[in-house]
C-alpha positions as CSV (number, residue, x, y, z in Angstrom):
1,M,91.4,71.9,93.6
2,R,92.3,69.0,92.7
3,Y,96.2,68.2,91.0
4,D,95.0,67.3,87.8
5,L,92.7,70.8,87.3
6,K,96.1,72.3,88.5
7,I,97.5,71.4,85.0
8,I,95.0,71.8,83.2
9,A,93.8,74.5,84.7
10,S,98.0,75.8,83.8
11,W,97.1,74.9,80.2
12,I,94.5,77.7,79.7
13,E,95.6,81.6,78.3
14,P,94.0,83.9,80.1
15,G,90.7,85.6,78.6
16,S,89.8,82.3,76.9
17,K,86.5,81.2,76.2
18,V,86.0,78.0,77.6
19,L,83.5,75.0,78.0
20,D,83.5,72.0,80.5
21,L,81.9,68.8,79.6
22,G,80.9,67.2,82.6
23,C,82.3,69.9,84.7
24,G,81.3,68.6,88.4
25,E,80.3,71.5,90.8
26,G,83.1,74.2,88.4
27,D,85.3,74.2,91.0
28,L,87.8,74.5,87.4
29,L,85.3,77.5,86.0
30,H,85.5,78.8,89.1
31,F,89.5,78.4,89.5
32,L,89.8,79.7,85.6
33,K,87.0,82.8,86.2
34,Q,88.4,83.6,89.4
35,K,92.7,83.2,88.4
36,K,92.0,83.7,84.4
37,Q,89.3,86.1,83.8
38,V,87.6,83.3,82.1
39,A,84.2,82.8,79.7
40,G,82.9,79.5,81.3
41,T,80.6,77.7,79.9
42,G,79.6,73.8,82.0
43,I,77.7,71.4,80.5
44,E,77.2,68.8,84.1
45,R,74.2,66.0,83.5
46,R,73.5,65.7,87.5
47,E,71.0,68.6,88.7
48,A,72.2,68.9,92.0
49,R,76.0,69.2,90.5
50,V,74.6,71.6,88.7
51,A,72.8,74.0,91.0
52,R,76.3,73.8,92.8
53,C,78.0,75.6,89.7
54,I,75.3,78.3,89.9
55,E,75.3,79.6,93.5
56,K,79.5,79.5,93.1
57,G,77.9,82.0,90.2
58,L,78.8,80.8,86.9
59,S,77.0,79.6,83.5
60,A,76.3,75.7,83.6
61,L,73.8,73.6,81.8
62,Q,71.6,70.1,83.2
63,G,72.2,67.9,80.6
64,D,74.1,64.6,78.1
65,I,76.6,66.5,76.9
66,N,76.9,64.2,73.9
67,A,74.3,65.8,73.2
68,E,74.0,69.4,74.5
69,V,77.9,70.1,71.8
70,L,76.0,69.5,68.5
71,D,74.2,72.9,69.7
72,Y,77.0,74.7,68.7
73,P,78.6,76.4,65.8
74,D,81.7,76.0,64.8
75,N,85.3,77.6,66.7
76,S,82.5,79.3,69.4
77,F,85.6,77.9,72.0
78,D,89.3,78.4,72.2
79,Y,89.2,75.6,74.6
80,V,87.0,72.6,75.3
81,I,88.5,70.6,78.8
82,L,86.9,66.9,79.2
83,S,87.7,65.4,82.8
84,Q,87.2,62.5,83.5
85,T,84.6,61.8,81.7
86,L,85.7,60.1,78.3
87,Q,85.8,56.5,80.3
88,Q,82.4,57.3,80.9
89,V,81.0,58.5,77.6
90,Y,79.5,55.3,74.5
91,E,80.6,57.2,71.6
92,P,84.3,58.9,72.1
93,A,85.6,59.4,68.3
94,G,82.4,61.3,67.9
95,L,83.1,63.7,70.9
96,I,86.5,64.4,70.4
97,R,85.3,65.6,67.0
98,S,82.6,67.8,68.0
99,L,84.7,69.0,70.5
100,L,87.4,69.7,68.6
101,R,84.9,71.0,65.7
102,I,83.8,74.2,68.5
103,G,86.8,74.5,70.1
104,K,90.6,75.5,68.7
105,K,91.7,73.4,70.8
106,G,90.6,70.4,74.1
107,I,92.5,69.0,76.7
108,V,91.2,65.5,78.1
109,S,92.1,63.5,80.4
110,F,91.0,60.0,82.3
111,P,92.3,57.4,85.2
112,N,94.9,55.0,83.5
113,F,93.8,51.6,83.6
114,S,97.2,49.8,82.4
115,Y,98.9,51.3,86.3
116,W,100.5,48.8,87.9
117,T,98.6,48.6,90.9
118,I,95.5,47.6,88.3
119,R,97.5,45.2,87.0
120,L,98.4,43.9,90.0
121,Q,95.0,43.7,91.7
122,L,93.6,41.8,88.1
123,L,96.5,39.2,88.5
124,L,96.5,38.4,92.3
125,S,93.3,38.1,93.1
126,G,91.0,37.9,89.1
127,Y,88.9,39.8,89.9
128,A,88.5,43.4,88.8
129,P,90.3,45.6,90.3
130,I,88.9,48.1,92.3
131,T,90.8,51.7,93.5
132,R,91.0,55.9,94.0
133,Q,90.7,56.4,90.8
134,L,88.6,53.6,89.5
135,P,86.4,53.1,93.0
136,Y,83.5,51.3,91.7
137,E,82.2,47.3,91.3
138,W,82.6,46.1,88.1
139,Y,77.8,46.1,88.1
140,D,77.7,50.3,88.8
141,T,79.9,51.8,87.3
142,P,79.8,54.5,85.6
143,N,83.1,53.5,83.6
144,I,81.7,52.2,80.6
145,R,86.0,52.1,79.1
146,V,88.7,51.2,80.4
147,I,91.2,53.4,78.6
148,T,95.4,53.9,78.7
149,I,97.5,56.3,78.1
150,K,98.8,54.2,74.9
151,D,95.3,53.5,74.2
152,F,94.5,57.0,74.2
153,R,98.1,57.8,71.8
154,K,96.9,55.6,69.1
155,F,93.6,56.8,68.4
156,A,94.7,59.8,68.1
157,R,96.7,58.7,65.0
158,E,93.2,56.0,64.5
159,V,90.4,59.1,64.8
160,D,93.4,61.8,63.1
161,F,93.7,64.2,66.2
162,K,96.9,66.1,67.4
163,I,98.1,65.4,70.6
164,I,99.6,69.2,71.4
165,K,101.0,68.3,74.9
166,E,101.0,65.1,77.5
167,V,101.5,64.8,81.3
168,A,101.6,61.3,83.3
169,I,100.4,62.2,86.6
170,N,100.0,60.6,90.4
171,T,97.9,62.0,92.8
172,R,97.2,61.0,96.4
173,N,95.3,63.3,99.1
174,N,92.4,63.6,97.4
175,G,93.6,63.9,94.1
176,K,95.3,67.6,95.6
177,I,98.6,66.2,95.5
178,G,100.2,65.0,93.1
179,K,103.3,64.7,91.3
180,T,104.2,64.2,87.5
181,I,105.5,60.9,86.4
182,K,108.1,60.6,83.7
183,F,109.9,57.4,84.0
184,M,107.8,54.6,81.8
185,P,104.1,56.4,82.2
186,N,101.8,53.9,81.3
187,L,102.3,51.7,83.7
188,C,103.7,53.8,86.5
189,A,100.7,56.5,86.3
190,T,97.1,57.3,87.8
191,Y,96.1,59.9,85.2
192,G,96.9,61.1,81.6
193,I,96.0,64.6,80.7
194,F,96.3,65.9,77.1
195,L,96.5,68.5,75.3
196,I,94.3,68.4,71.5
197,G,94.2,69.7,68.7
198,K,93.2,69.0,64.7
């Protein structure tokens, strides 16, 4: 499992009800079900990924996370997870509000666009950066937003939600190995992970 998902999993209490928005092939949900006995559900846009979740014995729906979250009543889940998906969302404030309406807590992670190699690549080449974390050309990327760790903290104040816990990380080996970054995380970390509440 990816290093960022291990951190997210460590924040989830055993036996919790969890909704994973943009769950991919269900790696996190499968781990949480096996190791922490969570009752988990995933929502994923791509049909092939939903099929992989179902093959693993997971409950997963195919659909648009923005629309699907509207169908859940208040406080349906202990945790709602939005892992490396926020940068692909058209209305992040609305989705975060929905996330915190249906979940007691939320966990949000995203690639940090202010990582020093991204800044350097833009400065020296003049082209939109391409990195392991953001591996697309500007014209074919699913990422419609660029977010930094500092941006997300400011966003929390503006949208009026609480950051309960945060960690900045760097990863390597396809994200399987990583480390926590404490010194100048907005400059030195590839990802930000936030536990949020109302």
